[in-house]
N, C-alpha and C positions, 0 to 999 in steps of 0.2 A: 853390426857385421863389417866382415873384414874379406876385403880382394887380395888376390897374390897375382902379380905379374909378373908374367915369364921375363925374362934381361936374354940376350943375345948370346950365344953360346958362350959356354969360357964366362960368363959374368957371374954376378951376386942376384940372389935373389934377395928385391925390395919389400920388402911391406910398407903396404899403406894403410892408414886406419878412416874407414870413409864413414859418415856419420850420415845418417838419412832424417831426414825432416820433412815429417808428413805435411802436407799442405793441406789448407782448410780448414782447420784447426781451429777455432773461438773462444773465446773464453766465458765463462757462466756464469749466471747472477741467482744467489742463494737468495728464494721467494721468504718474509718472514710468515710463519707459522698459527692459527691460532689452534691452542687448545682452549675448548669447553669443557670446565667444571659443573659436575651437578652438585646438587646443594646436596648439604651434609648430609641434612635431614630433612624427610618426608612422609607423608600419612597418605596410602592410596583404598580403596575402596568400593564394593562393587554398589547395587542400588540402595537406596536406603527406604524404597519405598517395598513392601513386600504384598505378596497375591494375596487376594483372598484366600482364608486359612479355616478350615472348621473350627470350629468352636469344639478347644478340647485339645486338640491336634497341634501338630507342629509343622510350621512351615517349613518344605523339604530343603530350602534355598534360604541359607543364614546371610547374614551381611559379615562381611571380616574385612576388618580393618588393618590393613599392615603399615606398623610399623619401619622405617630404612633409616639404618645412620648410616652412609656413606663416607663417611669422615675416618679420618685417624684418630679423634678423641672420642672417650667416652661421653652419650648424653645422656642428661638426668632424664627420668622417666616419674610424675607425679602421681596423680590419680587417675581413675576412672570411675564416672557416676551414673548414673542409670538412673531419669525420673519414675520407670515403671517397670522396675523388675517382673512381677508379677507375670506379665504378659510378653515381654521383652528382656528375657532371663539372658545374662550374656557370661563367658567364661575369658579368661585371659592368660596369654605364655609372655606377657609383659613383668616385669619383676616390679613392682607396686612400690613406691618410694626409695626406687631406686637408679640403677641406670641400664643403659642399652649399648654391649660393647660397638666399638668400630669394628665395618663391618659385619654389622651382624641384624640380623630384620626379628620381629615379636607381630603378634598378634592380637585384637580384641574381637570376639568374634559375639555376634546378638543374634538370637532367634527369636520368631514369632511362635507363641500361643496363646492366643485368644482365650477368654474365657465369658466374652459375651457377644452376641451380633453385633454390627455395626465396626464405624471406623474407630480407630484406637490408635492410640499415641504414645510417643515418649523421648525427650531426649537423651542420647545419650552424649557424655562430654569429656574426653580423651584430654587430658594435663600432660604435657613432656615438652622438653625444652623449651622453657619455661613460657610455654603457651598453651591454648586449649582449642582444640579444637571442638563446636559441637557439630551432633549431626541430627536433623528431626527426621526421627524413624515414624513409618506411617504404615498401615494394615490394617483389612476389613476382616471382622469375624462374619463366617457364614454360616449355614446350616449345612450339616451334612449327614442329615438322619431323614430317614422317609420311615419313620413306623409303620411298622402292617400286622395287623393283629388276627391271628387265624384260632379261634372259636369254635370246640368242639365240646357236645353235642348241639344243635340248633334247638333243640326242645327237649325235654325228657320229666323226669317224675320231679317230685319236691326234693331231692335229693341229690339231681344232677351238678353233679363238680363242674364248674365252671372254670376255663382252660385259656389263657390268653399266653399264644406265645409272638414275642416280641422279640425281632431283628433290626438289624443296623440302628441301634441308637448310639447316644454318646458312649465310647467307649467307659466302662466303671462310673456311670451319669445316674443320674438319681431320674426315675421313674413315677409318673403321679397314676392310679387307676381312678379313672371317674365312673359313677357309675347312676344312673336316673331310673328309678324303678316305675312301671305302671302295675297298680295292682290290679290282680282277678275279681273280675264280679266277685263282693261278700268280705271280700280284705281288705284290712286297714290301709293307708297310703303307708310306706317308710323313707326316710330318706338316707341315704346312703354316703357316707364322710369320703374324700378322697384318701385313699392308701396308698402309704408311699413305700417302693419298691428302689433295689440299686442292680442295673446291667452290668453283666459280666464283664470281663477285658475286653473280651468281642465285640461289645455292645448288645446280646443276645441274653433274653429273659422269657421265664416260664412262670410263670401268673396264678396260679391255683387257687377257687374259693368257693364255699359252697353257699349255695343260692338254693334255698329251703322254703319260699316261700311261694305261691302260685303266682302266677303274674308273668310280665316283662321285663327281663333286663338290658340296657340301652348301656355299653358299655364304650371307652373308648382310653387313650394312654397319652399323657402329656410327656414328652424328653424336655427337664426341666432346662440343659445347658442349652437349649435353643429356642426351647418355647414353641415347637414343634407340636401340633396333636396330629393321632391317626385315623385313620376313618373311623363311622360308629358303626359298631356290631350290636344286634341288636339274639338274647336267646330266650327262650320259654319255658316255663317251670312251669309244669301243670299239676 
């Protein structure tokens, strides 16, 4: 700032330069800061335990392993191995025997499709950045079917058709029809061998056979994949 002082009349203006100093100002010090640098390569994943899953179906939630390259140099990616690809199949977006570019990710996705009831396991091994990560996968195959038979008619003549309507079987699964025959008086006993059928993609099936010998036929079906049997239904041929 500058201030002008008015001189006596007839005098000259005298210019004074005034320097203003602010009091109370203090010097400051710089506190050193710490920078946290994340690991240049990490793997993350969700649960390795799959929920109980119906035999022949696939678990709704897959296991997803994500490989992260947070560094500035490419990371070598080796191989992915799976000890049970039948029930725990996997796919990957990683470049096998290649590399993962800086600042990028890739994934290894594993599903669970049990082919038998009970506990199932697998070991998924991912080799990357010159190290191996093993994941122990678990899941349980469960019965998903409750086969039900609708057989009509309950009785009839010697040429009555036997019809079994099957629903809720394992999709595209094998079905076995079991029959035990009790002959009517005066008729010889007959042994019926199991017969094999295949359900459609929705787990439905219609079985039709001709029962032409008088007697009672006790029938039931077995879903091969789950081992579950239906209720027993009898029809009589007169």
